[in-house]
Backbone bond lengths (Angstrom), bond angles and torsions (degrees), N, CA, C in turn:
res aa  C-N    CA-C-N  psi(-1)  N-CA   C-N-CA  omega(-1)  CA-C   N-CA-C  phi
1 P - - - 1.549 - - 1.363 111.47 -
2 S 1.448 117.54 151.93 1.376 127.20 -168.35 1.431 104.72 -71.39
3 S 1.515 118.20 150.03 1.392 124.24 -178.96 1.560 105.24 -95.89
4 A 1.336 116.34 -11.73 1.544 117.77 179.57 1.599 108.17 -68.88
5 S 1.303 110.29 144.07 1.429 117.06 -175.75 1.536 110.75 -133.11
6 L 1.344 118.51 149.17 1.467 118.25 165.89 1.508 108.60 -76.43
7 A 1.294 113.68 131.62 1.556 117.07 178.02 1.479 106.38 -80.12
8 P 1.398 109.35 136.72 1.542 114.86 -175.41 1.573 110.07 -71.45
9 P 1.335 122.22 144.56 1.321 124.49 -170.64 1.531 107.36 -66.76
10 R 1.366 119.85 145.45 1.296 127.98 179.70 1.533 107.64 -89.72
11 A 1.346 120.52 158.35 1.474 123.32 173.26 1.461 110.91 -50.30
12 G 1.369 115.25 128.50 1.501 127.05 178.92 1.502 112.48 79.88
13 Q 1.474 117.48 4.18 1.452 116.06 179.09 1.430 107.52 -92.76
14 A 1.277 121.59 139.55 1.453 126.68 176.96 1.453 111.62 -63.92
15 V 1.314 115.32 131.98 1.577 117.95 -175.74 1.567 107.96 -65.72
16 S 1.268 123.07 -24.74 1.453 128.07 -177.31 1.440 110.19 -73.36
17 T 1.391 116.72 -20.02 1.508 118.76 -177.26 1.669 106.48 -90.70
18 L 1.336 112.93 110.50 1.541 112.33 -177.67 1.555 105.15 -113.99
19 R 1.322 109.45 167.16 1.403 118.46 174.82 1.602 108.62 -156.57
20 F 1.273 111.91 158.00 1.551 114.73 176.28 1.578 103.39 -109.47
21 W 1.326 110.27 131.92 1.571 118.41 175.38 1.551 103.94 -104.84
22 L 1.231 116.69 123.54 1.482 128.03 179.71 1.529 113.55 -105.53
23 P 1.255 117.58 109.35 1.480 118.29 -177.96 1.559 111.51 -55.93
24 P 1.307 117.89 134.27 1.487 122.22 -174.04 1.535 110.75 -44.11
25 S 1.317 114.69 -46.59 1.518 116.50 -174.96 1.594 114.24 -65.12
26 R 1.258 116.11 -20.17 1.442 125.38 -168.68 1.612 109.94 -105.80
27 V 1.255 118.00 -8.68 1.508 118.97 174.09 1.421 115.72 -66.11
28 C 1.363 116.32 133.83 1.461 117.12 -179.60 1.673 102.87 -92.49
29 H 1.234 111.66 107.78 1.540 119.77 176.74 1.548 109.68 -66.53
30 L 1.242 113.90 124.79 1.509 120.99 -175.04 1.574 110.46 -58.83
31 L 1.370 116.82 -26.96 1.468 122.96 -176.33 1.513 104.62 -67.89
32 L 1.250 123.14 -24.26 1.476 123.86 -179.57 1.484 111.82 -74.19
33 F 1.405 117.62 -16.99 1.575 120.99 -169.59 1.551 99.65 -121.11
34 P 1.205 121.92 113.31 1.477 122.05 169.00 1.474 105.21 -63.13
35 Q 1.390 115.65 139.52 1.376 119.75 -175.95 1.458 115.36 -105.11
36 G 1.364 115.85 131.92 1.509 117.26 177.40 1.587 109.48 -100.02
37 E 1.299 113.07 -130.27 1.505 116.81 179.25 1.506 115.26 -94.68
38 D 1.400 112.45 -9.14 1.396 115.44 174.12 1.578 112.27 -61.16
39 N 1.348 124.08 149.05 1.394 121.25 -174.36 1.581 109.43 -102.17
40 F 1.209 121.21 -6.40 1.588 127.33 177.00 1.474 109.70 -135.13
41 T 1.298 113.38 145.61 1.553 123.58 176.11 1.463 106.07 -115.03
42 Y 1.334 109.89 133.66 1.523 118.15 175.59 1.538 107.92 -76.43
43 C 1.263 120.99 130.24 1.427 127.74 173.52 1.508 114.67 -108.38
44 P 1.228 121.30 107.20 1.496 132.90 -169.15 1.681 105.75 -59.33
45 A 1.285 107.86 -42.69 1.530 116.43 -173.00 1.504 111.13 -66.64
46 T 1.288 120.97 -23.78 1.452 127.04 -173.29 1.440 110.94 -114.70
47 G 1.322 121.23 -37.89 1.417 126.22 -177.35 1.621 105.29 90.59
48 L 1.386 122.75 11.78 1.298 120.73 176.12 1.483 116.31 -110.22
49 A 1.249 115.67 154.66 1.449 124.37 174.36 1.531 99.64 -93.27
50 E 1.374 115.55 125.42 1.454 123.70 -176.44 1.685 106.77 -117.08
51 G 1.391 106.32 137.61 1.404 113.73 -177.22 1.464 113.36 -64.34
52 N 1.376 120.58 136.19 1.420 121.55 -171.52 1.542 109.68 -75.20
53 E 1.240 115.37 152.62 1.585 119.32 -171.47 1.414 113.64 -52.38
54 H 1.450 117.64 -44.39 1.505 114.03 -170.06 1.508 106.99 -104.74
55 S 1.310 120.27 23.53 1.478 120.10 174.02 1.513 109.20 -101.35
56 S 1.441 111.12 174.51 1.492 113.56 -175.59 1.592 104.72 -74.67
57 F 1.306 118.79 -7.12 1.570 119.54 -176.20 1.482 109.36 -101.48
58 A 1.282 120.51 15.48 1.462 124.37 174.57 1.649 108.81 -51.22
59 G 1.327 118.62 127.54 1.475 123.13 178.49 1.538 111.98 85.11
60 W 1.256 118.85 2.26 1.424 117.49 176.92 1.591 106.65 -120.62
61 A 1.473 109.68 159.64 1.455 116.42 -171.98 1.671 104.82 -158.15
62 F 1.287 107.75 158.60 1.419 117.07 176.06 1.552 109.49 -146.60
63 P 1.332 115.92 151.78 1.577 119.80 177.46 1.487 106.51 -62.36
64 F 1.294 117.23 142.11 1.527 122.40 178.87 1.544 105.24 -135.28
65 P 1.413 112.79 80.21 1.480 116.22 -170.83 1.547 103.97 -82.14
66 G 1.443 111.50 166.52 1.362 121.10 -179.40 1.455 123.44 93.42
67 V 1.452 115.39 11.33 1.407 118.63 175.50 1.521 115.91 -123.21
68 F 1.255 121.99 127.27 1.462 125.11 175.40 1.506 106.67 -118.00
69 L 1.414 116.41 130.81 1.442 121.24 179.79 1.488 107.96 -137.23
70 A 1.337 103.86 120.49 1.599 115.90 172.10 1.478 112.08 -108.76
71 E 1.371 118.41 123.60 1.352 120.82 178.24 1.477 112.12 -90.62
72 E 1.452 116.59 152.75 1.430 127.25 178.55 1.587 102.31 52.58
73 F 1.377 117.68 59.34 1.426 119.27 176.41 1.460 115.76 -70.91
74 I 1.410 107.24 -33.44 1.571 110.61 175.57 1.573 105.80 -123.76
75 S 1.265 120.74 171.82 1.429 121.70 179.51 1.478 112.53 -90.99
76 K 1.292 117.64 169.78 1.518 121.88 -174.69 1.604 103.31 -63.38
77 D 1.261 112.60 -43.67 1.517 111.22 -174.51 1.520 111.27 -69.94
78 E 1.336 117.46 -31.09 1.404 118.16 173.79 1.463 109.58 -67.75
79 E 1.236 124.74 -42.44 1.518 128.49 174.53 1.488 110.05 -55.01
80 V 1.292 120.47 -53.17 1.438 119.84 175.33 1.522 114.49 -53.58
81 G 1.329 116.56 -50.30 1.554 119.28 178.10 1.385 112.79 -60.71
82 V 1.431 124.01 -40.59 1.498 123.09 -175.95 1.593 108.99 -68.92
83 V 1.290 115.43 -42.50 1.578 115.35 -176.97 1.477 106.44 -75.59
84 E 1.261 125.04 -27.88 1.472 122.80 178.36 1.612 106.44 -68.23
85 L 1.266 117.00 -43.78 1.491 115.72 174.20 1.444 114.44 -62.75
86 M 1.354 120.76 -40.51 1.478 124.11 173.43 1.535 114.05 -49.40
87 D 1.390 106.57 -47.70 1.493 115.15 -171.92 1.501 113.51 -74.11
88 R 1.326 113.55 -1.00 1.525 115.66 176.16 1.645 111.41 -82.51
89 D 1.308 107.75 -16.07 1.602 119.17 -179.84 1.518 105.28 -105.15
90 E 1.389 108.45 157.53 1.344 115.92 -174.64 1.617 109.08 -70.94
91 W 1.317 121.30 143.05 1.476 128.04 170.46 1.513 104.05 -100.11
92 K 1.388 114.92 120.96 1.523 121.13 -176.82 1.519 106.25 -96.40
93 P 1.382 120.12 144.91 1.214 129.36 175.45 1.450 115.75 -50.73
94 S 1.275 125.70 135.51 1.517 122.88 174.19 1.487 107.88 -132.87
95 Q 1.311 120.50 -160.09 1.522 123.78 -175.49 1.570 109.88 -82.83
96 S 1.295 110.93 164.02 1.456 122.73 170.80 1.605 112.38 41.58
97 G 1.352 108.75 50.33 1.435 112.83 170.24 1.557 113.90 76.99
98 R 1.248 120.84 5.82 1.414 124.21 -177.60 1.566 113.77 -93.95
99 K 1.308 120.80 155.87 1.332 119.84 161.40 1.547 114.48 -124.51
100 K 1.312 118.06 151.72 1.535 124.07 -165.41 1.521 116.83 -127.89
101 Q 1.240 114.84 149.70 1.573 120.13 160.62 1.469 105.01 -130.97
102 D 1.337 113.93 130.63 1.481 122.07 -173.06 1.556 112.59 -110.67
103 Y 1.232 128.40 130.78 1.456 128.17 170.25 1.417 103.80 -123.38
104 G 1.344 121.52 101.45 1.361 128.86 -177.54 1.385 119.93 174.53
105 P 1.380 119.37 166.22 1.429 120.18 179.61 1.472 115.53 -59.77
106 K 1.331 113.58 162.43 1.624 116.40 174.97 1.550 105.90 -82.84
107 V 1.382 110.93 128.65 1.463 114.46 -175.90 1.527 107.90 -129.92
108 N 1.429 113.05 143.95 1.451 114.26 166.79 1.476 100.30 -121.50
109 F 1.244 118.80 108.34 1.375 126.38 -174.03 1.458 116.11 -70.81
110 K 1.435 116.26 -35.64 1.392 122.40 177.74 1.557 114.13 -64.76
111 K 1.333 111.04 -42.55 1.440 112.84 -178.06 1.562 108.38 -93.78
112 Q 1.274 117.09 -2.82 1.550 123.02 -177.40 1.566 110.39 52.62
113 R 1.316 105.29 59.91 1.499 118.10 176.06 1.520 110.56 -115.32
114 L 1.343 114.70 145.39 1.494 107.45 -174.04 1.775 101.92 -154.09
115 K 1.291 109.07 136.47 1.469 113.94 177.69 1.575 106.81 -148.54
116 A 1.358 113.81 152.04 1.497 118.90 178.41 1.609 110.93 -54.75
117 G 1.295 113.55 -42.52 1.608 119.29 -177.81 1.519 103.63 60.58
118 G 1.374 110.99 -140.82 1.450 122.56 174.38 1.384 116.31 -75.11
119 F 1.187 121.80 2.79 1.515 123.94 -175.79 1.510 116.91 -55.46
120 T 1.338 121.65 113.75 1.464 119.34 -172.64 1.611 105.74 -117.97
121 G 1.239 120.76 13.57 1.526 125.14 174.50 1.564 111.55 110.58
122 L 1.307 108.80 173.63 1.569 113.90 177.56 1.532 106.35 -77.97
123 P 1.269 115.97 158.85 1.439 124.46 -176.67 1.499 109.09 -62.06
124 S 1.335 115.16 156.49 1.421 125.68 -176.39 1.546 104.77 -68.48
125 F 1.290 123.11 -37.12 1.537 121.10 -177.05 1.508 113.26 -70.25
126 S 1.353 119.44 -3.69 1.486 121.68 178.47 1.388 111.27 -94.22
127 K 1.372 120.12 -13.79 1.536 121.84 175.54 1.347 116.80 -45.38
128 K 1.478 113.91 -52.45 1.399 115.37 -177.40 1.527 117.71 -76.87
129 I 1.281 114.51 -21.50 1.468 121.42 173.72 1.548 110.69 -63.42
130 V 1.370 109.50 -51.87 1.509 119.49 178.67 1.490 110.73 -59.52
131 A 1.276 118.81 -36.93 1.503 122.43 -177.02 1.525 107.61 -67.61
132 Q 1.430 114.43 -39.08 1.550 120.40 -177.25 1.620 105.68 -65.55
133 M 1.241 121.37 -27.52 1.357 124.17 -177.45 1.471 116.34 -60.94
134 E 1.433 113.40 -25.38 1.407 116.45 -176.82 1.569 114.53 -67.58
135 A 1.294 111.79 -16.89 1.494 117.76 175.17 1.440 112.94 -72.92
136 C 1.267 119.47 -14.59 1.578 118.97 -172.55 1.530 103.11 -92.33
137 S 1.395 109.23 137.61 1.422 114.88 -169.91 1.643 109.21 -68.86
138 V 1.321 117.03 -25.52 1.412 114.57 -177.37 1.347 113.71 -89.04
139 L 1.284 122.53 2.94 1.521 125.31 -178.01 1.531 113.84 -113.91
140 G 1.276 113.11 24.21 1.543 114.42 174.64 1.617 106.29 -59.82
141 G 1.366 110.97 134.40 1.482 117.17 173.74 1.554 110.02 70.58
142 F 1.210 124.43 10.23 1.464 126.20 -179.57 1.581 109.01 -73.23
143 M 1.167 119.53 118.47 1.587 126.94 178.97 1.498 105.43 -126.40
144 P 1.354 113.22 104.98 1.434 118.63 178.84 1.512 115.73 -71.87
145 V 1.310 117.04 131.82 1.537 116.35 -179.79 1.490 106.91 -111.02
146 E 1.343 123.06 -3.11 1.565 121.78 -173.39 1.630 100.91 -150.03
147 Q 1.209 112.69 145.70 1.489 125.22 174.64 1.538 107.67 -131.92
148 C 1.338 116.82 128.13 1.488 116.46 173.03 1.568 103.52 -127.88
149 N 1.394 111.17 130.57 1.409 117.76 174.42 1.510 111.33 -102.53
150 L 1.308 122.30 125.32 1.449 119.17 176.82 1.545 110.62 -119.18
151 D 1.314 111.78 139.58 1.454 116.78 -178.46 1.644 108.23 -114.35
152 Y 1.299 110.77 121.80 1.471 122.36 -174.92 1.617 105.62 -108.91
153 R 1.318 114.84 135.36 1.445 120.34 174.31 1.556 109.66 -138.91
154 P 1.300 119.12 136.26 1.521 117.87 178.01 1.431 112.40 -64.21
155 E 1.429 120.39 -35.34 1.459 114.37 -177.99 1.429 114.82 -66.83
156 R 1.397 121.67 -14.45 1.395 127.72 175.82 1.515 116.22 -97.65
157 G 1.393 116.61 10.19 1.317 123.92 -168.95 1.536 123.53 45.52
158 S 1.315 107.76 36.08 1.558 116.13 -172.58 1.456 111.32 -56.89
159 A 1.361 116.97 140.64 1.496 124.99 174.24 1.442 109.43 -166.33
160 I 1.307 115.37 179.12 1.531 119.35 174.84 1.520 103.26 -148.88
161 D 1.401 112.64 126.15 1.507 120.49 179.25 1.507 114.19 -64.15
162 P 1.297 118.95 155.00 1.487 123.27 173.67 1.568 109.04 -47.99
163 H 1.416 117.30 130.95 1.479 112.55 177.80 1.426 101.11 -163.97
164 F 1.378 117.41 167.96 1.442 131.89 162.79 1.423 110.11 -99.32
165 D 1.404 112.45 138.50 1.450 111.55 173.01 1.612 106.96 -78.87
166 D 1.304 118.21 156.89 1.369 123.65 -179.69 1.463 114.78 -58.91
167 W 1.380 121.40 141.40 1.450 123.77 -178.03 1.562 112.67 -120.48
168 W 1.379 115.90 6.40 1.433 115.11 179.15 1.667 99.06 -81.65
169 L 1.234 122.26 -42.95 1.477 123.03 -172.35 1.494 106.76 -102.38
170 W 1.384 128.35 -48.71 1.306 129.75 -178.10 1.575 114.63 -74.64
171 G 1.227 116.85 146.33 1.528 119.02 -176.34 1.557 110.24 -85.92
172 E 1.364 113.46 -160.12 1.517 117.78 -172.66 1.531 109.73 -76.58
173 R 1.296 120.81 -36.66 1.560 115.08 -168.05 1.374 107.35 -100.05
174 L 1.408 115.98 128.63 1.442 126.13 169.63 1.550 108.63 -101.95
175 V 1.344 116.26 126.89 1.401 117.34 -174.13 1.523 111.71 -121.88
176 S 1.232 121.38 114.91 1.544 124.65 -178.76 1.561 111.56 -118.85
177 L 1.329 111.65 138.52 1.485 120.81 177.17 1.582 101.37 -107.41
178 N 1.269 115.67 123.68 1.520 123.15 177.84 1.442 114.19 -94.67
179 L 1.364 117.48 109.99 1.602 117.53 -177.66 1.527 113.78 -115.15
180 L 1.327 114.05 160.13 1.392 127.45 173.55 1.577 115.84 75.86
181 S 1.285 117.40 -34.41 1.413 113.91 175.69 1.600 112.22 -162.20
182 K 1.139 118.98 156.41 1.682 123.02 177.99 1.475 105.89 -66.86
183 T 1.373 104.78 156.43 1.477 117.33 169.50 1.412 111.42 -156.56
184 V 1.369 113.39 -175.84 1.563 116.83 175.65 1.406 106.69 -128.54
185 L 1.348 116.39 132.13 1.435 128.42 173.69 1.592 105.51 -90.69
186 S 1.380 119.42 111.48 1.439 123.49 -175.24 1.632 108.57 -94.67
187 M 1.335 114.19 125.65 1.434 119.22 -177.40 1.529 109.00 -107.40
188 S 1.290 116.62 136.37 1.459 118.61 175.82 1.551 107.41 -140.46
189 C 1.326 114.27 166.98 1.459 121.17 -175.19 1.552 112.10 -138.28
190 D 1.364 114.17 131.30 1.425 118.04 -177.85 1.572 111.05 -96.93
191 S 1.324 117.37 2.35 1.331 121.26 -170.68 1.692 113.59 -68.28
192 E 1.218 116.86 150.86 1.476 123.72 -175.30 1.529 104.62 -82.47
193 D 1.290 125.44 -5.48 1.441 132.48 -177.49 1.571 108.39 -71.91
194 S 1.301 116.12 161.90 1.380 126.40 173.55 1.592 111.35 -106.78
195 I 1.255 119.89 148.38 1.393 129.96 170.88 1.480 116.02 -99.44
196 Q 1.275 114.51 131.93 1.417 122.27 179.24 1.585 112.48 -90.97
197 L 1.301 114.04 114.78 1.449 120.75 -178.95 1.424 114.25 -98.21
198 F 1.266 116.85 146.20 1.562 118.49 178.37 1.546 110.89 -119.07
199 P 1.299 122.53 146.53 1.477 118.79 174.48 1.610 107.62 -73.83
200 T 1.232 108.64 149.09 1.540 113.52 -175.27 1.493 106.39 -109.30
201 F 1.450 112.83 152.01 1.429 122.71 176.17 1.496 106.68 -122.07
202 S 1.326 117.85 146.82 1.519 118.36 -173.15 1.532 110.71 -106.85
203 N 1.322 119.03 -10.98 1.442 112.32 176.84 1.632 110.69 -152.28
204 E 1.372 117.49 -174.21 1.338 118.85 -173.28 1.471 109.75 -76.23
205 N 1.370 124.30 -14.14 1.438 122.71 -177.35 1.474 112.29 -86.84
206 G 1.397 114.96 -1.19 1.444 122.79 172.53 1.503 108.58 80.52
207 E 1.294 119.07 26.11 1.437 120.67 176.42 1.570 111.23 -74.04
208 L 1.254 118.31 135.34 1.465 124.36 -176.19 1.485 107.17 -68.26
209 N 1.321 116.02 147.31 1.579 119.26 172.92 1.413 104.29 -139.28
210 P 1.529 115.91 124.60 1.447 117.16 -8.72 1.496 117.26 -76.93
211 P 1.332 119.87 160.52 1.512 121.93 -171.92 1.594 107.66 -60.54
212 G 1.309 112.53 132.61 1.477 118.67 171.00 1.525 112.50 81.85
213 S 1.351 117.98 3.34 1.456 120.12 179.88 1.487 111.91 -74.66
214 L 1.238 120.89 -15.71 1.575 121.76 -170.85 1.562 100.26 -119.12
215 T 1.169 113.84 139.08 1.534 125.28 172.38 1.527 115.41 -101.04
216 Q 1.365 113.70 145.26 1.353 112.82 -178.24 1.532 114.02 -72.99
217 T 1.375 115.19 154.98 1.441 121.79 175.57 1.580 110.41 -66.08
218 S 1.302 113.64 160.67 1.484 115.17 -179.22 1.522 110.21 -63.40
219 S 1.349 113.93 -33.04 1.474 113.42 -171.95 1.615 102.69 -73.41
220 C 1.275 123.36 -33.58 1.453 118.45 179.96 1.550 111.91 -68.21
221 E 1.403 114.90 -39.35 1.318 118.64 171.36 1.641 122.88 -54.81
222 N 1.386 107.48 -40.01 1.342 116.55 175.77 1.499 116.76 -66.07
223 S 1.406 107.04 -35.42 1.511 116.64 -176.55 1.498 113.57 -77.51
224 G 1.398 114.80 -21.48 1.444 122.86 179.75 1.418 109.23 89.37
225 K 1.271 126.49 3.26 1.556 129.84 172.74 1.434 108.65 -62.19
226 Q 1.261 113.40 148.44 1.596 126.44 171.03 1.389 116.29 -127.95
227 G 1.245 118.37 163.30 1.553 123.62 167.08 1.536 111.98 76.12
228 S 1.299 108.29 -153.47 1.525 116.45 -163.07 1.552 105.78 -77.53
229 S 1.392 117.71 -6.31 1.548 116.52 -179.33 1.479 105.64 -72.43
230 C 1.314 123.77 -13.10 1.497 120.68 -178.68 1.572 101.21 -117.06
231 L 1.393 106.69 116.09 1.508 114.81 -176.62 1.484 107.62 -112.12
232 L 1.428 112.25 141.79 1.455 113.90 175.18 1.494 110.72 -74.71
233 S 1.303 115.96 151.25 1.473 124.42 172.20 1.530 107.57 -78.41
234 P 1.315 114.36 157.35 1.594 115.75 -173.94 1.496 105.00 -57.82
235 R 1.136 111.41 160.60 1.482 122.94 -174.15 1.646 110.15 -122.27
236 L 1.226 117.98 129.82 1.467 122.64 -173.76 1.581 107.71 -101.75
237 V 1.335 119.01 131.52 1.472 125.68 -179.39 1.531 107.87 -137.34
238 P 1.304 117.17 144.12 1.443 124.31 -176.04 1.589 106.06 -66.59
239 S 1.332 119.43 131.97 1.499 124.67 -175.34 1.488 109.60 -60.32
240 K 1.383 116.79 -20.72 1.479 114.77 -174.99 1.602 110.63 -80.64
241 E 1.416 115.10 -9.16 1.385 121.02 176.98 1.568 114.02 -91.06
242 V 1.265 109.37 0.19 1.567 114.03 -178.75 1.419 115.18 -106.19
243 T 1.229 118.82 132.55 1.559 125.61 167.97 1.450 107.90 -127.86
244 V 1.420 110.99 141.41 1.426 116.68 -174.12 1.589 107.08 -125.79
245 A 1.445 113.80 123.28 1.434 116.25 174.87 1.462 112.14 -92.78
246 I 1.345 119.75 125.29 1.469 131.19 169.74 1.474 104.79 -95.09
247 H 1.306 118.27 109.50 1.434 121.04 173.67 1.478 112.88 -78.40
248 L 1.411 115.20 127.23 1.640 114.47 -173.68 1.539 102.62 -121.28
249 P 1.369 113.34 105.28 1.475 122.11 174.94 1.635 106.48 -61.03
250 R 1.305 105.19 155.32 1.441 111.68 169.08 1.513 117.28 -57.22
251 R 1.326 119.95 131.87 1.508 130.85 178.00 1.650 106.05 75.45
252 S 1.258 116.97 17.46 1.551 119.11 -179.95 1.644 103.96 -87.19
253 L 1.341 111.95 156.59 1.396 122.06 175.18 1.573 109.31 -119.82
254 V 1.279 110.58 127.85 1.637 115.77 -175.31 1.487 108.67 -121.32
255 V 1.303 119.15 140.01 1.449 127.73 -176.60 1.516 102.78 -123.39
256 L 1.324 115.56 125.72 1.533 118.15 170.48 1.462 106.64 -112.78
257 Y 1.378 118.94 133.75 1.362 123.01 -175.63 1.632 109.69 -154.30
258 G 1.335 121.81 163.58 1.442 119.31 171.89 1.576 105.65 65.30
259 E 1.258 117.56 -138.26 1.508 122.71 -174.50 1.478 114.08 -60.32
260 A 1.275 116.79 -40.69 1.504 125.04 173.00 1.462 111.85 -52.30
261 R 1.330 113.32 -36.66 1.523 120.81 179.90 1.453 116.40 -79.24
262 Y 1.272 116.45 -47.27 1.434 129.79 -165.52 1.601 112.75 -102.24
263 K 1.306 117.92 -29.09 1.398 117.01 -174.92 1.580 111.64 -106.45
264 W 1.280 117.11 -24.63 1.502 121.50 -175.28 1.421 111.08 -116.75
265 K 1.433 115.81 131.98 1.349 118.59 179.27 1.482 108.78 -82.73
266 H 1.429 117.51 154.07 1.458 115.79 179.72 1.654 107.03 -119.58
267 A 1.399 112.63 154.30 1.576 117.36 179.00 1.477 104.35 -153.15
268 I 1.315 106.23 164.63 1.541 119.25 168.51 1.414 104.69 -129.18
269 H 1.418 117.72 120.08 1.513 127.69 -176.04 1.534 105.97 -89.77
270 R 1.308 112.61 148.19 1.365 119.47 173.72 1.459 121.33 -48.20
271 R 1.396 113.20 -44.59 1.475 124.88 175.56 1.585 110.28 -55.35
272 H 1.301 117.84 -16.64 1.403 121.01 -179.83 1.444 121.41 -95.98
273 I 1.367 113.43 -3.33 1.475 124.86 177.26 1.527 105.94 -103.00
274 E 1.257 114.20 98.80 1.489 120.38 178.27 1.535 114.46 -95.74
275 H 1.327 114.77 -29.85 1.531 124.20 177.91 1.440 106.01 -137.60
276 R 1.416 110.77 -179.49 1.558 113.02 179.26 1.515 106.44 -63.70
277 R 1.194 113.32 139.19 1.509 122.84 170.14 1.472 115.75 -127.90
278 V 1.302 122.53 136.37 1.363 128.92 177.94 1.432 106.02 -114.70
279 C 1.369 121.00 132.06 1.451 124.45 -178.44 1.631 101.78 -122.57
280 V 1.397 115.12 131.10 1.367 117.53 177.23 1.540 105.10 -114.50
281 T 1.276 124.99 110.11 1.468 127.79 171.86 1.395 116.92 -102.04
282 F 1.368 111.11 140.74 1.580 118.81 -174.22 1.462 98.64 -126.33
283 R 1.405 116.87 133.46 1.486 127.99 178.18 1.407 111.88 -122.60
284 E 1.396 118.32 142.35 1.546 123.94 -177.82 1.534 104.09 -106.79
285 L 1.291 116.26 167.52 1.505 119.87 -179.71 1.478 111.04 -81.08
286 S 1.282 116.59 152.08 1.481 126.98 176.04 1.589 109.43 -69.59
287 A 1.297 114.81 169.99 1.465 114.87 171.58 1.364 116.43 -62.54
288 E 1.231 120.41 -26.10 1.608 120.43 -178.53 1.484 107.58 -71.11
289 F 1.249 125.75 -21.36 1.523 127.50 -179.78 1.623 114.14 -106.79
290 S 1.377 113.75 1.50 1.371 128.08 -178.12 1.567 113.52 -98.24
291 A 1.345 119.62 178.54 1.425 124.66 -177.50 1.499 111.68 -57.75
292 G 1.292 116.54 121.54 1.433 123.78 -174.68 1.470 117.22 83.01
293 G 1.277 117.13 4.20 1.522 121.50 177.94 1.506 113.18 -85.30
294 R 1.295 118.69 174.32 1.361 123.69 -175.78 1.648 114.26 -66.51
295 H 1.506 111.82 -36.72 1.362 117.98 174.46 1.496 113.56 -115.91
296 E 1.371 112.13 49.03 1.479 117.14 174.16 1.344 116.93 -52.26
297 E 1.318 119.44 -44.89 1.524 125.63 -173.30 1.542 110.30 -63.43
298 L 1.251 113.31 -44.92 1.578 116.45 -179.70 1.415 103.19 -70.49
299 G 1.265 130.33 -38.76 1.437 130.94 -178.07 1.570 105.12 -60.45
300 K 1.268 118.14 -44.75 1.573 116.79 -176.75 1.616 106.76 -67.73
301 E 1.282 116.68 -40.57 1.521 116.21 -179.99 1.506 111.67 -57.80
302 L 1.410 114.34 -45.67 1.533 118.61 -176.99 1.549 108.35 -68.82
303 L 1.255 122.87 -40.30 1.476 125.77 171.82 1.420 115.00 -54.90
304 E 1.249 117.06 -40.60 1.508 126.38 179.07 1.567 111.19 -61.01
305 I 1.405 107.40 -47.03 1.460 113.07 177.78 1.474 109.75 -67.83
306 A 1.255 121.28 -52.17 1.473 125.53 -176.24 1.390 114.16 -56.16
307 L 1.286 121.30 -41.81 1.536 124.11 -177.14 1.548 110.75 -88.80
308 S 1.270 117.50 13.87 1.513 115.09 166.10 1.445 112.23 -85.12
309 F 1.316 117.73 -12.75 1.523 124.06 177.58 1.497 108.53 48.31
310 Q 1.231 118.00 52.70 1.432 123.21 175.80 1.616 112.05 -126.86
311 G 1.393 107.77 14.91 1.598 111.05 -172.47 1.464 114.18 -79.52
312 T 1.472 105.81 161.09 1.440 119.41 166.73 1.454 107.23 -121.48
313 P 1.410 122.83 162.18 1.421 121.98 176.49 1.613 111.03 -60.08
314 V 1.380 114.70 141.23 1.403 125.20 177.06 1.584 108.58 -85.34
C-alpha cells in the first residue's frame, strides 16, 4: 500500500483544499531518476506519480495504483545464468526491432481460438524464479501459463508501442523481469476522463517541493497571506496529457495490475534502450479459463503443461 497520505485539514482550512504530505525519507528525489519526455515519474516508495521538475506539472502528484516493483529480484550470478541459457535457443525476429522466445499455447486473439499446439511448458530455469514470486504480496496464487522472452538492442532500434495486453486469455497480473540493463516503462492513457492532481509538500514544515512551483490563489493574494498557509485546490487535467515513467532498474521485477493493467497502456521507447535488454514476462489465465470459468478444463490442461517446467520455445 502507498505510504502517501492526505493531510487532515487544519482548523479554518477548507475541506475541499487537499494536499499530499510526503515524509522526507520517502520522497522520490527527481535527481535520482533521469527524465525523458514523460511528464510524471512513478515513485515506488509512495505509490504516487510525481510531476517532473522541468514539466508544467512540477510540484503536483496523483496516486498511481496497480504497480509493484521489487529491485534486485535475482542476483547477478542468476541473471548471467538465465540469459546464458536463453541464448542457447534461437531468438526469433519480432516487431519493432525486437527478438523473442515464446513458451505458451498457440493463440489466435482475433478469433479467440486457443490450443496447446507444440507447447511443452515453461523452461526449467524459470522454476526458481516463479517460486521466488510467492514472497511478493501482490502475487499470491499467481500461476503462470505463458512466458515470453524479449530481446531489445539499441542497434536494432528495439521498442514496443503503447498497448494493452490481451484480457480474453490473460489474467489481471502482468509480471516482468528486467535483465541486463535499466529501462523505463512509459504509461499513457487514452481515456476521456480527467486526473485530479494534488500539490505536494516535501517536509513537515510544509515547504513546497519544488520551491516556488505553486502559485497562490487569488483569495490568498488579496488577503495578504503568504507561504504554506495558502494551499492550492486540486487541479484537473485531461488523462491524455499525462504520461508516467516507471523506472525499471536492472534485475528488477515489475507487476502491473488493476488500473495500471486495464486503464493505462504501457510502452518501451527506443530512447530508453541504451544497451542490450532482456525482458521475461509471465502471464496468468483470465477468469474464463480459471476455476468456475467457461473454459476451466482447457485452463487446467494448459497449467499442467506450463508448470512441468520442461518447455522449449515454440
